[in-house]
C-alpha positions as a Markdown table, in Angstrom:
| # | Residue | x | y | z |
|---|---|---|---|---|
| 1 | Met | 32.3 | -35.8 | -44.6 |
| 2 | Val | 31.1 | -37.5 | -47.9 |
| 3 | Thr | 33.2 | -38.6 | -50.9 |
| 4 | Thr | 32.9 | -40.0 | -54.4 |
| 5 | Thr | 35.2 | -40.7 | -57.3 |
| 6 | Ser | 35.5 | -40.0 | -61.0 |
| 7 | His | 38.0 | -40.8 | -63.8 |
| 8 | Asp | 41.3 | -39.0 | -63.0 |
| 9 | Tyr | 40.3 | -37.2 | -59.8 |
| 10 | His | 38.6 | -37.8 | -56.5 |
| 11 | Ile | 35.6 | -35.7 | -55.4 |
| 12 | Glu | 35.8 | -34.8 | -51.7 |
| 13 | Ile | 32.7 | -33.3 | -50.2 |
| 14 | Asp | 32.2 | -32.0 | -46.7 |
| 15 | Val | 29.3 | -30.0 | -45.1 |
| 16 | Gln | 29.6 | -28.2 | -41.8 |
| 17 | Gln | 26.6 | -26.8 | -39.9 |
| 18 | Lys | 25.8 | -24.7 | -36.8 |
| 19 | Arg | 22.4 | -23.9 | -35.3 |
| 20 | Pro | 21.4 | -21.1 | -33.0 |
| 21 | Lys | 21.8 | -21.6 | -29.3 |
| 22 | Gly | 18.8 | -23.3 | -27.7 |
| 23 | Glu | 17.5 | -24.9 | -30.9 |
| 24 | Ile | 17.2 | -28.7 | -30.9 |
| 25 | Ala | 16.8 | -29.0 | -34.7 |
| 26 | Cys | 18.7 | -27.4 | -37.6 |
| 27 | Gly | 16.6 | -25.4 | -40.1 |
| 28 | Asp | 19.1 | -26.2 | -42.8 |
| 29 | Val | 19.0 | -29.7 | -44.2 |
| 30 | Phe | 21.7 | -31.4 | -46.4 |
| 31 | Gln | 20.9 | -34.7 | -48.3 |
| 32 | Ser | 22.9 | -36.6 | -50.9 |
| 33 | Ser | 22.7 | -39.7 | -52.9 |
| 34 | Ile | 24.9 | -41.7 | -55.4 |
| 35 | Ile | 23.2 | -43.4 | -58.3 |
| 36 | Arg | 26.1 | -45.7 | -59.2 |
| 37 | Glu | 24.5 | -47.3 | -62.2 |
| 38 | Glu | 24.1 | -43.9 | -63.8 |
| 39 | Gly | 27.4 | -42.4 | -62.5 |
| 40 | Arg | 25.6 | -39.5 | -60.8 |
| 41 | Thr | 26.0 | -37.9 | -57.4 |
| 42 | Ile | 23.2 | -35.6 | -56.2 |
| 43 | Met | 23.4 | -33.1 | -53.3 |
| 44 | Val | 20.7 | -30.9 | -52.0 |
| 45 | Leu | 20.9 | -28.1 | -49.4 |
| 46 | Ser | 17.6 | -26.7 | -48.2 |
| 47 | Asp | 17.1 | -23.8 | -45.8 |
| 48 | Gly | 13.6 | -23.6 | -44.2 |
| 49 | Ile | 12.2 | -20.1 | -43.3 |
| 50 | Gly | 13.0 | -19.1 | -39.8 |
| 51 | His | 14.7 | -21.6 | -37.5 |
| 52 | Gly | 13.9 | -24.5 | -35.2 |
| 53 | Ile | 11.6 | -27.4 | -35.7 |
| 54 | Lys | 9.3 | -25.8 | -38.2 |
| 55 | Ala | 12.2 | -24.6 | -40.4 |
| 56 | Ser | 13.7 | -28.1 | -40.1 |
| 57 | Val | 10.5 | -29.8 | -41.3 |
| 58 | Leu | 10.1 | -27.5 | -44.2 |
| 59 | Ala | 13.8 | -28.0 | -45.2 |
| 60 | Met | 13.6 | -31.7 | -44.8 |
| 61 | Leu | 10.5 | -32.0 | -47.0 |
| 62 | Thr | 12.0 | -29.8 | -49.6 |
| 63 | Ala | 15.4 | -31.6 | -49.6 |
| 64 | Thr | 13.8 | -35.0 | -49.8 |
| 65 | Met | 11.5 | -34.1 | -52.7 |
| 66 | Ala | 14.3 | -32.2 | -54.6 |
| 67 | Leu | 16.6 | -35.3 | -54.2 |
| 68 | Lys | 13.8 | -37.7 | -55.3 |
| 69 | Tyr | 12.8 | -35.7 | -58.4 |
| 70 | Thr | 16.4 | -35.0 | -59.5 |
| 71 | Lys | 17.1 | -38.8 | -59.3 |
| 72 | Leu | 14.1 | -39.3 | -61.6 |
| 73 | His | 15.4 | -36.7 | -64.1 |
| 74 | Thr | 12.3 | -34.5 | -63.5 |
| 75 | Lys | 12.8 | -31.0 | -65.1 |
| 76 | Pro | 13.9 | -28.7 | -62.3 |
| 77 | Glu | 11.2 | -26.1 | -63.0 |
| 78 | Val | 8.5 | -28.9 | -62.7 |
| 79 | Ala | 10.0 | -30.3 | -59.6 |
| 80 | Ala | 10.2 | -26.8 | -58.0 |
| 81 | Arg | 6.4 | -26.3 | -58.6 |
| 82 | Ile | 5.6 | -29.7 | -57.1 |
| 83 | Ile | 7.7 | -28.9 | -54.0 |
| 84 | Met | 6.1 | -25.5 | -53.6 |
| 85 | Glu | 2.6 | -27.0 | -53.8 |
| 86 | Ala | 3.5 | -29.6 | -51.2 |
| 87 | Leu | 4.8 | -27.2 | -48.6 |
| 88 | Pro | 2.1 | -26.5 | -46.0 |
| 89 | Lys | 0.6 | -23.0 | -45.8 |
| 90 | Ser | 0.6 | -21.2 | -42.5 |
| 91 | Ser | -2.6 | -20.3 | -40.6 |
| 92 | Asp | -2.7 | -16.8 | -42.1 |
| 93 | Asn | -2.4 | -18.4 | -45.5 |
| 94 | Lys | 1.1 | -17.1 | -46.1 |
| 95 | Glu | 3.4 | -19.3 | -48.0 |
| 96 | Ser | 5.7 | -21.6 | -46.1 |
| 97 | Tyr | 9.0 | -21.3 | -47.6 |
| 98 | Ala | 12.3 | -23.2 | -48.1 |
| 99 | Thr | 15.2 | -22.3 | -50.4 |
| 100 | Phe | 17.3 | -25.0 | -52.0 |
| 101 | Thr | 20.5 | -25.6 | -54.0 |
| 102 | Ile | 20.7 | -28.8 | -56.1 |
| 103 | Ile | 24.2 | -29.9 | -57.2 |
| 104 | Glu | 24.5 | -32.8 | -59.7 |
| 105 | Leu | 27.8 | -34.3 | -60.6 |
| 106 | Asp | 28.3 | -36.9 | -63.4 |
| 107 | Asn | 31.2 | -39.3 | -63.8 |
| 108 | Asp | 32.4 | -37.4 | -66.9 |
| 109 | Gly | 32.9 | -34.3 | -64.8 |
| 110 | His | 29.8 | -32.4 | -65.8 |
| 111 | Val | 28.4 | -30.2 | -63.0 |
| 112 | Arg | 24.9 | -28.8 | -62.9 |
| 113 | Ile | 23.9 | -26.4 | -60.1 |
| 114 | Ile | 20.3 | -25.3 | -59.6 |
| 115 | Asn | 19.7 | -22.5 | -57.1 |
| 116 | Tyr | 16.5 | -21.2 | -55.6 |
| 117 | Asp | 17.1 | -18.2 | -53.3 |
| 118 | Asn | 20.2 | -19.6 | -51.5 |
| 119 | Pro | 23.4 | -17.5 | -51.8 |
| 120 | Arg | 25.2 | -18.0 | -55.1 |
| 121 | Ile | 27.7 | -20.8 | -55.3 |
| 122 | Leu | 31.4 | -20.0 | -55.5 |
| 123 | Ala | 33.5 | -21.9 | -58.0 |
| 124 | Ile | 37.3 | -21.7 | -57.8 |
| 125 | Arg | 39.8 | -22.7 | -60.5 |
| 126 | Asn | 43.6 | -22.1 | -60.4 |
| 127 | Gly | 43.1 | -20.0 | -57.3 |
| 128 | Val | 40.6 | -17.5 | -58.8 |
| 129 | Ser | 36.9 | -17.3 | -59.1 |
| 130 | Met | 35.3 | -18.9 | -62.1 |
| 131 | His | 31.9 | -17.6 | -63.3 |
| 132 | Pro | 30.2 | -20.3 | -65.4 |
| 133 | Lys | 27.4 | -18.9 | -67.7 |
| 134 | Glu | 24.1 | -18.7 | -65.8 |
| 135 | Tyr | 20.7 | -19.2 | -67.2 |
| 136 | Glu | 17.2 | -18.9 | -65.7 |
| 137 | Leu | 14.3 | -21.5 | -65.5 |
| 138 | Thr | 10.9 | -20.1 | -64.7 |
| 139 | Ile | 9.1 | -22.2 | -62.1 |
| 140 | Lys | 5.8 | -23.6 | -63.5 |
| 141 | Gly | 2.4 | -22.6 | -62.1 |
| 142 | Glu | 0.4 | -19.4 | -61.8 |
| 143 | Glu | 1.0 | -19.1 | -58.1 |
| 144 | Asn | 4.8 | -19.1 | -58.8 |
| 145 | Gln | 4.8 | -16.0 | -61.0 |
| 146 | Gly | 8.1 | -14.2 | -60.9 |
| 147 | Lys | 9.9 | -17.1 | -59.3 |
| 148 | Val | 13.0 | -18.4 | -61.1 |
| 149 | Leu | 15.7 | -21.0 | -60.7 |
| 150 | Leu | 19.3 | -19.8 | -61.4 |
| 151 | Cys | 21.3 | -22.6 | -63.2 |
| 152 | Lys | 24.9 | -23.0 | -64.0 |
| 153 | Glu | 26.7 | -25.9 | -65.8 |
| 154 | Phe | 30.3 | -26.6 | -66.4 |
| 155 | Thr | 32.9 | -29.4 | -66.7 |
| 156 | Ala | 35.0 | -29.8 | -63.6 |
| 157 | Arg | 38.8 | -30.1 | -63.7 |
| 158 | Lys | 41.3 | -31.5 | -61.1 |
| 159 | Glu | 41.9 | -28.9 | -58.3 |
| 160 | Asp | 38.5 | -27.1 | -58.9 |
| 161 | Arg | 36.4 | -26.3 | -55.8 |
| 162 | Ile | 32.7 | -25.5 | -55.4 |
| 163 | Ile | 31.5 | -23.8 | -52.3 |
| 164 | Phe | 27.7 | -23.7 | -51.4 |
| 165 | Met | 26.0 | -22.3 | -48.4 |
| 166 | Ser | 22.9 | -21.1 | -46.6 |
| 167 | Asp | 22.3 | -17.4 | -45.9 |
| 168 | Gly | 23.4 | -18.0 | -42.3 |
| 169 | Val | 26.9 | -17.6 | -43.7 |
| 170 | Thr | 26.3 | -14.5 | -45.8 |
| 171 | Gln | 24.1 | -12.8 | -43.2 |
| 172 | Ser | 26.5 | -13.4 | -40.3 |
| 173 | Gly | 27.4 | -10.2 | -38.4 |
| 174 | Leu | 24.1 | -8.5 | -39.7 |
| 175 | Gly | 23.6 | -5.3 | -37.7 |
| 176 | Asn | 27.0 | -5.1 | -36.2 |
| 177 | Lys | 29.6 | -2.3 | -36.8 |
| 178 | Gln | 31.8 | -4.3 | -39.1 |
| 179 | Phe | 29.0 | -5.8 | -41.3 |
| 180 | Pro | 25.8 | -3.8 | -40.9 |
| 181 | Met | 24.4 | -5.6 | -43.9 |
| 182 | Gly | 25.9 | -9.0 | -43.1 |
| 183 | Trp | 29.2 | -10.6 | -44.2 |
| 184 | Gly | 27.9 | -10.8 | -47.8 |
| 185 | Ile | 28.8 | -13.2 | -50.6 |
| 186 | Asn | 31.6 | -11.0 | -52.0 |
| 187 | Gln | 33.4 | -10.9 | -48.7 |
| 188 | Val | 32.8 | -14.7 | -48.3 |
| 189 | Glu | 34.4 | -15.1 | -51.7 |
| 190 | Glu | 37.4 | -12.9 | -50.8 |
| 191 | Phe | 37.9 | -14.9 | -47.6 |
| 192 | Thr | 37.7 | -18.2 | -49.4 |
| 193 | Leu | 40.1 | -17.3 | -52.1 |
| 194 | Asn | 42.6 | -16.1 | -49.4 |
| 195 | Gln | 42.4 | -19.4 | -47.6 |
| 196 | Val | 43.0 | -21.4 | -50.9 |
| 197 | Ser | 45.9 | -19.1 | -51.8 |
| 198 | Arg | 47.5 | -19.7 | -48.3 |
| 199 | Met | 46.8 | -23.5 | -48.4 |
| 200 | Pro | 46.4 | -24.7 | -52.0 |
| 201 | Asp | 45.7 | -28.2 | -50.9 |
| 202 | Ile | 43.3 | -27.4 | -48.1 |
| 203 | Ser | 40.8 | -30.2 | -47.6 |
| 204 | Ala | 37.0 | -29.7 | -48.1 |
| 205 | Thr | 36.5 | -30.3 | -44.4 |
| 206 | Lys | 39.0 | -27.7 | -43.3 |
| 207 | Leu | 37.8 | -25.0 | -45.8 |
| 208 | Ala | 34.1 | -25.5 | -44.8 |
| 209 | Arg | 35.1 | -25.3 | -41.1 |
| 210 | Lys | 37.1 | -22.1 | -41.6 |
| 211 | Ile | 34.2 | -20.4 | -43.4 |
| 212 | Ile | 31.7 | -21.5 | -40.7 |
| 213 | Asn | 34.1 | -20.4 | -37.9 |
| 214 | Gln | 34.6 | -17.0 | -39.6 |
| 215 | Ala | 30.8 | -16.6 | -39.8 |
| 216 | Met | 30.5 | -17.5 | -36.1 |
| 217 | Arg | 33.1 | -14.9 | -35.2 |
| 218 | His | 31.0 | -12.2 | -36.7 |
| 219 | Asp | 28.2 | -13.1 | -34.2 |
| 220 | Asp | 30.5 | -13.6 | -31.1 |
| 221 | Phe | 30.6 | -17.3 | -31.7 |
| 222 | Ser | 26.8 | -17.8 | -31.3 |
| 223 | Val | 25.1 | -17.9 | -34.7 |
| 224 | Lys | 21.7 | -16.1 | -35.0 |
| 225 | Asp | 20.5 | -18.3 | -37.9 |
| 226 | Asp | 21.1 | -21.8 | -39.1 |
| 227 | Thr | 24.4 | -21.7 | -40.8 |
| 228 | Thr | 25.7 | -24.3 | -43.3 |
| 229 | Cys | 28.7 | -24.4 | -45.7 |
| 230 | Gly | 29.5 | -27.2 | -48.1 |
| 231 | Val | 32.7 | -27.6 | -50.1 |
| 232 | Ile | 33.3 | -29.9 | -53.1 |
| 233 | Tyr | 37.0 | -30.4 | -54.0 |
| 234 | Phe | 38.1 | -32.3 | -57.1 |
| 235 | Arg | 41.6 | -33.6 | -56.3 |
| 236 | Glu | 44.2 | -36.4 | -56.6 |
| 237 | Pro | 42.9 | -39.6 | -54.9 |
| 238 | Arg | 44.6 | -40.9 | -51.8 |
| 239 | Lys | 44.8 | -44.7 | -51.2 |
| 240 | Phe | 44.7 | -46.7 | -48.0 |
| 241 | Met | 44.6 | -50.4 | -47.1 |
| 242 | Leu | 43.4 | -52.1 | -43.9 |
| 243 | Ile | 44.3 | -55.7 | -43.4 |
| 244 | Thr | 42.5 | -57.9 | -40.8 |
| 245 | Gly | 42.7 | -61.6 | -40.3 |
| 246 | Pro | 45.1 | -64.2 | -41.8 |
| 247 | Pro | 44.3 | -65.8 | -45.2 |
| 248 | Phe | 42.3 | -69.0 | -45.2 |
| 249 | Tyr | 45.1 | -71.2 | -46.7 |
| 250 | Lys | 48.5 | -71.0 | -45.0 |
| 251 | Ile | 50.0 | -71.8 | -48.4 |
| 252 | Lys | 48.7 | -68.4 | -49.5 |
| 253 | Asp | 50.6 | -66.4 | -46.8 |
| 254 | Phe | 53.3 | -65.5 | -49.3 |
| 255 | Asp | 50.9 | -64.2 | -52.0 |
| 256 | Phe | 48.8 | -62.5 | -49.3 |
| 257 | Val | 51.9 | -60.6 | -48.1 |
| 258 | Asp | 53.1 | -59.9 | -51.7 |
| 259 | Arg | 49.8 | -58.3 | -52.5 |
| 260 | Ile | 50.0 | -56.0 | -49.4 |
| 261 | Gln | 53.7 | -55.1 | -50.1 |
| 262 | Asp | 52.9 | -54.0 | -53.6 |
| 263 | Phe | 50.1 | -51.6 | -52.5 |
| 264 | Glu | 50.9 | -48.0 | -53.1 |
| 265 | Gly | 49.5 | -46.0 | -50.2 |
| 266 | Lys | 49.2 | -46.1 | -46.4 |
| 267 | Lys | 48.5 | -49.4 | -44.7 |
| 268 | Ile | 47.5 | -50.6 | -41.3 |
| 269 | Ile | 47.0 | -54.1 | -39.7 |
| 270 | Cys | 44.1 | -54.9 | -37.3 |
| 271 | Gly | 44.9 | -58.2 | -35.6 |
| 272 | Gly | 47.9 | -59.7 | -33.8 |
| 273 | Thr | 48.0 | -63.0 | -35.8 |
| 274 | Thr | 47.8 | -61.2 | -39.1 |
| 275 | Ala | 50.7 | -58.9 | -38.0 |
| 276 | Glu | 52.8 | -61.9 | -37.0 |
| 277 | Ile | 52.3 | -63.5 | -40.4 |
| 278 | Ile | 53.2 | -60.4 | -42.3 |
| 279 | Ala | 56.2 | -59.7 | -40.0 |
| 280 | Arg | 57.5 | -63.3 | -40.5 |
| 281 | Glu | 57.1 | -63.2 | -44.3 |
| 282 | Leu | 58.8 | -59.8 | -44.6 |
| 283 | Asn | 61.4 | -60.5 | -41.9 |
| 284 | Leu | 60.2 | -57.5 | -39.8 |
| 285 | Thr | 59.7 | -56.9 | -36.1 |
| 286 | Val | 56.5 | -55.8 | -34.3 |
| 287 | Glu | 57.2 | -53.2 | -31.6 |
| 288 | Ile | 54.5 | -52.8 | -29.0 |
| 289 | Gln | 53.7 | -49.1 | -28.2 |
| 290 | His | 53.2 | -48.9 | -24.4 |
| 291 | Gly | 51.5 | -46.0 | -22.9 |
| 292 | Asn | 49.3 | -45.0 | -25.8 |
| 293 | Lys | 45.8 | -43.9 | -25.0 |
| 294 | Asn | 43.0 | -46.4 | -25.6 |
| 295 | Leu | 39.3 | -46.6 | -25.0 |
| 296 | Asn | 37.8 | -49.5 | -23.1 |
| 297 | Ala | 41.2 | -50.8 | -22.2 |
| 298 | Leu | 42.0 | -52.0 | -25.7 |
| 299 | Pro | 45.4 | -53.7 | -26.1 |
| 300 | Pro | 48.2 | -51.2 | -27.0 |
| 301 | Ser | 48.9 | -50.6 | -30.7 |
| 302 | Ala | 52.3 | -51.5 | -32.2 |
| 303 | Lys | 54.7 | -50.3 | -34.8 |
| 304 | Met | 56.0 | -52.2 | -37.8 |
| 305 | Glu | 58.1 | -50.8 | -40.7 |
| 306 | Gly | 56.0 | -49.9 | -43.8 |
| 307 | Phe | 52.7 | -49.7 | -41.8 |
| 308 | Glu | 51.1 | -46.7 | -40.2 |
| 309 | Met | 50.1 | -48.8 | -37.2 |
| 310 | Val | 49.3 | -52.3 | -36.0 |
| 311 | Thr | 46.3 | -52.7 | -33.7 |
| 312 | Glu | 44.3 | -55.4 | -32.0 |
| 313 | Gly | 41.6 | -56.9 | -34.2 |
| 314 | Ile | 37.8 | -57.2 | -33.6 |
| 315 | Leu | 37.5 | -54.9 | -30.5 |
| 316 | Thr | 39.3 | -52.1 | -32.3 |
| 317 | Leu | 37.2 | -52.5 | -35.4 |
| 318 | Gly | 34.0 | -52.6 | -33.3 |
| 319 | Lys | 35.0 | -49.2 | -31.7 |
| 320 | Val | 35.9 | -47.8 | -35.2 |
| 321 | Glu | 32.4 | -48.7 | -36.4 |
| 322 | Glu | 30.8 | -47.0 | -33.4 |
| 323 | Ile | 32.8 | -43.8 | -34.0 |
| 324 | Leu | 32.0 | -43.7 | -37.7 |
| 325 | Glu | 28.3 | -44.3 | -36.8 |
| 326 | Asn | 28.1 | -41.4 | -34.4 |
| 327 | Tyr | 30.4 | -39.1 | -36.4 |
| 328 | Asp | 29.1 | -35.6 | -37.3 |
| 329 | Ser | 30.4 | -32.1 | -38.0 |
| 330 | Asp | 30.9 | -31.5 | -34.3 |
| 331 | Thr | 33.1 | -34.6 | -33.8 |
| 332 | Arg | 36.7 | -33.9 | -32.8 |
| 333 | Leu | 38.8 | -37.0 | -32.9 |
| 334 | Gln | 41.4 | -37.6 | -30.2 |
| 335 | Asp | 44.4 | -39.9 | -30.4 |
| 336 | Ser | 43.2 | -43.2 | -29.1 |
| 337 | Thr | 43.9 | -46.2 | -31.4 |
| 338 | Pro | 40.3 | -46.5 | -32.9 |
| 339 | Glu | 40.2 | -42.7 | -33.5 |
| 340 | Glu | 43.6 | -42.9 | -35.3 |
| 341 | Val | 42.1 | -45.6 | -37.5 |
| 342 | Val | 39.0 | -43.4 | -38.2 |
| 343 | Lys | 41.3 | -40.5 | -39.1 |
| 344 | Leu | 43.1 | -42.6 | -41.7 |
| 345 | Phe | 39.7 | -43.7 | -43.2 |
| 346 | Leu | 38.5 | -40.1 | -43.4 |
| 347 | Gln | 41.8 | -38.8 | -44.9 |
| 348 | His | 41.7 | -41.3 | -47.8 |
| 349 | Asp | 39.5 | -41.9 | -50.8 |
| 350 | Tyr | 40.2 | -45.3 | -52.3 |
| 351 | Ile | 40.1 | -47.9 | -49.4 |
| 352 | Asp | 41.1 | -51.5 | -49.8 |
| 353 | Ile | 40.1 | -53.8 | -47.0 |
| 354 | Ile | 41.5 | -57.3 | -47.0 |
| 355 | Val | 39.7 | -59.8 | -44.7 |
| 356 | Gly | 41.4 | -63.0 | -43.9 |
| 357 | Thr | 39.1 | -65.9 | -43.2 |
| 358 | Arg | 41.3 | -68.5 | -41.5 |
| 359 | Ile | 40.0 | -70.2 | -38.4 |
| 360 | Asn | 42.8 | -71.1 | -36.0 |
| 361 | Trp | 41.8 | -74.7 | -35.1 |
| 362 | Ala | 45.1 | -75.1 | -33.2 |
| 363 | His | 43.6 | -73.0 | -30.4 |
| 364 | Gln | 40.7 | -75.5 | -30.1 |
| 365 | Asp | 38.6 | -72.4 | -29.5 |
| 366 | Pro | 34.8 | -72.9 | -30.1 |
| 367 | Glu | 34.4 | -69.1 | -30.3 |
| 368 | Gln | 36.7 | -68.8 | -33.4 |
| 369 | Pro | 34.0 | -69.3 | -36.1 |
| 370 | Leu | 31.9 | -66.8 | -34.1 |
| 371 | Glu | 34.8 | -64.3 | -34.1 |
| 372 | Leu | 35.2 | -64.7 | -37.9 |
| 373 | Glu | 31.5 | -64.1 | -38.5 |
| 374 | Leu | 31.7 | -61.1 | -36.1 |
| 375 | Arg | 34.7 | -59.7 | -38.0 |
| 376 | Lys | 32.9 | -60.1 | -41.3 |
| 377 | Phe | 29.8 | -58.4 | -39.8 |
| 378 | Val | 31.7 | -55.5 | -38.4 |
| 379 | Val | 33.7 | -55.0 | -41.6 |
| 380 | Lys | 30.4 | -54.9 | -43.6 |
| 381 | Arg | 29.0 | -52.3 | -41.2 |
| 382 | Ile | 32.2 | -50.2 | -41.6 |
| 383 | Val | 32.1 | -50.5 | -45.4 |
| 384 | Lys | 28.4 | -49.5 | -45.5 |
| 385 | Leu | 29.2 | -46.4 | -43.4 |
| 386 | Leu | 32.3 | -45.5 | -45.5 |
| 387 | Val | 30.3 | -45.8 | -48.7 |
| 388 | His | 27.0 | -44.3 | -47.8 |
| 389 | Lys | 27.8 | -41.8 | -45.1 |
| 390 | Phe | 31.3 | -40.7 | -46.2 |
| 391 | Phe | 31.0 | -41.7 | -49.9 |
| 392 | Lys | 34.4 | -43.5 | -50.0 |
| 393 | Lys | 35.3 | -45.8 | -52.8 |
| 394 | Val | 35.8 | -49.1 | -50.9 |
| 395 | Lys | 36.9 | -52.5 | -52.2 |
| 396 | Val | 36.7 | -55.6 | -49.9 |
| 397 | Glu | 38.6 | -58.8 | -50.6 |
| 398 | Tyr | 38.1 | -62.0 | -48.6 |
| 399 | Val | 41.1 | -64.2 | -48.7 |
């Protein structure tokens, strides 16, 4: 799942994919990038002809170039010509082929969608389909005669949704009794509107998964083509705070706790000493939760009033980083302590991480400075993953 933010709403983005059984590479490729200094988020979904390695290479080449040229503000019709010239021709001189959808979001809410031969995007506002005005751009070059890009532009509002997909979704069920011509975009639209009507606050992840799962059902849960669905959801931001490590100056403990207490949103503590300081300042008790499932024999988590959970520090954060690093659309999180922390990260948009930098010299532990450096390193890795892989808005404060 990827996320980004804008003025009065948060933009949640998630993409789910399935590939045919036996294929080691997906022929659909999704790439995205945030250009923070310009306030732009760019996403590209490309579908290479056929499936398997060849389709994957074509789609990867197309998506990479489309992303690069969109970043450089190249005119879409010019970029499309360059992409088509770059795609290798097959041995019988037939054109190698990859479709693409480019979605560009600006901080002011402006949305531009450029589509070449992928199913049309769905836009939902107030529970009904929205049909922004469409215009055509003719792809440059003699060899591209008759080829056009279909473009839509509009200004997003809070609670709007955009759904984009490869033809694996619309062609699911092709040839069977129920859908001899495939599921089709109109039925996908009907299904999607029904889901939003039943669950008005359904997340991008859940909606994308429901669409993919429905497409799989049409083919007895074994897709015949690479199948991708992405959902963009403009919604109220959710806030979360993670606190790890005590503040450098003991005299600052009160201010440190005051800052945490004033935070509006869910909070967790990673680290026993940190939890003890907060408990002492707020006159709370820390209750150890025995019997909870943990990976690698991590110490049990604890409960404290006003906090979602209290966990051990560096080992838990290391495991959290590992889960985030390996997370993909097939990941199903269980209920171990690190996985619970990952769930909280993924469920929230604005994430504050407070890192205490005190070294406990009373322990006379020569490893302490090393542990502090390790904590900083692991936090940096987690932040990098949250920002670049999941597009979260993260603020880190060292105290």
